[in-house]
N, C-alpha and C positions, 0 to 999 in steps of 0.2 A: 396451368402452364404445361406445355408439351416440350419434350426434349427430342430433337431429331438426331439420329446418328449420322455420321458422315456417309456419303455415298460409297458403296462398295467399290473397291478397285476393280478395274476391268480384268476379267480373267481371259488370258489368251489361251486358245486351244493348243494342244501339243502339236508339233509339226507332223505333217503327214508324209507319206512316201513322196508325193509330188513336191512338197515343200523342200524336202531333203535333196531331191533331184535338181530342183531349181537352184538351191544353194551350191551344190557341187558344180553345176554348170557355170554359175557366176564366178565361182572361185577359180575354176580352170581358166577362165578368161582373163584372170589377173596375171599377166605375163611376168610382172616384176616379182610377185610372190612365188610363182612356180620356179623362176630362175634363182631365187634365194635359197632353195633347199640344198643343203650340202649333200653331195653324193659320195658314197663309199663304194669302192670297187669290189668289196668283199661281202657286205651285208646290207640289208634294207636299212634305210634311214627314215625318220618320221619326225614331224612337228605337229603338236596339237594345235588345233584352230578353235575359235569360238564359233560354234554352230548355232543355227537358229533355235529359239525357244528352249534353250537348255539342252540341246542335243550335243553329242560328242562328235568331233570332226577331226580328221587327220589328213595331212599332206604326206604322201609316202613315196620314197624313191626305191626303185627295184633294180638292182644290178642285173646284168645278163645271167640267165639261168636260175633265177630265184623264184620262190613261190611260197604260198601259205600252207600248203597241205589242206586236206579236207577239214572243214570246220563249219560251225553255224554261229549265230549271234544271239542265241536263246530267244528271249522275248522282245528283242529290239527289231524295229523295221529299219531299213537303211537304203542308201544309194551310193553309187560310186561312179566315177568317170575318169577316163584316161586323159591326161594333160599332154604327155609327150611319150613317144615310143609306142609300143603295142603290148597289150595284155591279152591273155586268153583266160576266159572263165569257163570252167567245167562245173556244171550244176546238176542237180537232180530235180526232175519235174514230177515230184511226188511229195506229199506232206508226210513226214515221218512222225512216229509217236514221239512225244516230247520227253518222256521219262520212262524208267522201268525196263530198259533194254540195254544190252551191251553188244549184241550181234544181230544184224538183219541181213537177209538175203534179198537183194533187189531184183525186181522183175525186168524183163527186156523192155526196151523203149523208154526208160526213165532218164537216160543220159542226155544232157544238152551241152552244146559247146558254142561259145561266142568269142569272136575276135573283136577286141575293142581298140580302135585306133584313136588318135587325138580327137576329142569332142564326142566320142561314143561312150555311153554310160547306161546305167539301168538302176531302177529302184527294185527293192525286194521286200517281202513280208517277213513276219516272224518265222523263226525256225528254218530259214532258207539255208540249205546245205550246199556248199560250193568250195572250190579251190581257185585261186587266182595265181597265174604264172606269167613270168616274163621269159619267153622261150628264145629270145634273141641271143645270139652268141657274142654280140659285141656292142649292143646299145642298151643304155639305161631306159627305163620307163618311169614315168611319174604319174601319180593318180591322186584324186581327192575322194575321201570317204566320209560319210556322216551317218550317225545312228541315233535313234531315239526309241526308248529312253537310253541314256548312256549305258554302255554294255555292262549288264549285270554278271555275265559270264560268257565264256566261249567254250564250246565243246569241240574237242579235236578228235578226228576219226582217222582210221587207216582203211585202205580200200585194197582188196585183192579180188579182181574180177567182179562178180556180183555181190561179194560179201563186204559189208560196211561194218566196222567194229569201232565202238566207242573206246578211245584210249585214255583221254584225260579231260578233266573239267578245270578250266582256269577261271579265276575271279580277279577283279581289279587289283587287289592287293598283291597278286602274283606278278603283276606287270610293273611294279614300282622299282 
C-alpha cells in the first residue's frame, strides 16, 4: 500500500519591481480611495494598504512644503506613483555600500531629479537612496508606495553638498 502526500500548495513568487509598479498604478486609479485619505495641513498623513504578495503599501498625503529627507529602504525593492499634486524625487544614480560607513563623499554627476505629476511613478531596487518632496506652496500631493519585502529598516541620511552622512537607522518597531 502506498500513501500519497497532498499536492504541495502553489508557491507564489515574491512581487517584483514591475508588480509593485503595477499595483501602485492600479491603486492610484482608485479615485474613491485616493479621495478618502484625510489630509492634515501640518504633517504627512498615511494609511496602510494591502499590497500584493505580502508587500507593504502606503497611501500618503503630503502637505505643501513637506518631504522625507534623504533615506533608503534597505533590502526592499519598491515603487511609488503620484495620485494628485506634484512630487519631486532627488536620487543618487550610484550604488552605495550597504554597511560599514557613516560618511561618503559623492562624485559629480550622481544626482538625479524627477518631477512626478499625477500618474507618474517609478520602481527602484534595493538600497535606492532618495528624498521625496512636495515643493508646492499651497497644494497637497497624494502618492501610493509599495515595498517588498516589508521594510526591515530605513536608513536616514543628511546631505551637505557632496557629503552624505548616515544619521539614523529606523526599524519597524520605531514606527509604532
